[in-house]
N, C-alpha and C positions, 0 to 999 in steps of 0.2 A: 419166554422171561424179555420182560420189558427192556428195550435200550437205555441207555442210562446215555444222557445230556447234559454236560458242561455249558452254562453259560455262565459268561464273562461278561457285566455291562454295567457301567456305573450312570446311568441315569433311569432312577427307581422303574417310570412308567415302563420304560421299553424294557425293562428287566421282568416285570410283572406282567408283562403282553407276552415276551416271545414263553416263559415258563407256562402260563396258563395256555396258551397253544399246545405247548407240548403234550401238558397233563393231559390236555383235552384228545390228546392224539393217543394217547397210552404210553407215551415216554414217559421214563423218568428223570424228571429234569432238576439241576443241580445248580441254585443260583451263587455266582460270585461277585459283589459289588466292586472290589478294588483288584486293578490286574495284576499287583503286589502278592497276593495271595493265591492267585489263578495254578500258578506251579505245583504247589503244595497241595491244594485240594484237588487238583488232575491226578496227581498220586498216590491220594489218598481215593480218590472214588473211581479210578480207572471206567473213563468213559467209553463208549462208542464213537463220542463227536464233540465235539466243542466247538459252540457256534461265541463269539466274540465278537466285540466292537472294537474298530481299530482307533479311535481319538479320543484316548482316556488318559486322566489323570496321571501321574507319578510315573505308568510304565505303557509305551505307547504298544498297540497291538502289533505291529511291525517286531518291536523287541519280544513280544511276549511270544508270538509263533517262532520266531529262532529260536529261545529257549526252548519250547517244547521241541522242535526240531530237533534240537543237539540231543536232548534227553534220549537215551537208549530204549527206554521203558513206555515213552509215549510217543517218538516219532512219527509211528504209524496210525494214530490215530487220526481221523480226517479233522480238517479245521475249514468251519466256513466265516466268513469273515461279513458282518453286518455292519455297513456305515454308511455317512451321510456324502461322502464321498461318489462323484457320480461322473468323473473322469475316464475316458480307456484309460491313459495313463498311469491313473491311481488302480486300476482293477489289473494293470499287467505288475504294477511295484506290490499289490498284494499278492498276487500269484507266484510273483519273483521268488517274495522271501519265504515262501512255502503254505500258502493257505490253498485247499482244495477246490473252494467255490467263495462266490461273492456274490452277497445281495445286496443291493442298496439301498435306505432308508428314504421315504417310508414303505415299508415294507406291504409288496401284497402276499397276504395272508397263505391264499391255495399256492403261489410261488416259493411263499417258504419253507411250506410243507411238505412240496415234490421235491425242494433239493435237499432237505434233511433226509428223507425217505431214499434219495437216491444214492447219498452219501452214506448213509448207514446201512444198508441192501443195497452195494453196486452189481450190474448184469452181472 
């Protein structure tokens, strides 16, 4: 059975790129354009992985990660943050709030898929 990935990204081009890339690697990708919808969609879709932007309007990735980790039904789902933030302090802050991995934009396609596979199929 194909693994399910929820992709939360407000930028249409990035959302399409991530979903197309995941689908090309046999994942089921569910796009979410607005962080305000992500929690409800995660509860319905029950993904194996959540990929999200950190800098979004309305609700930040930090807030969304905290909400996901506070939900007993969603807290064990790994989260991969994808963001243009590049500083070491930013990565530490993203991990401290509960993200399991961090990939900076612009993404390297092979590294992105390797990280997805690592999170979905931990050794």
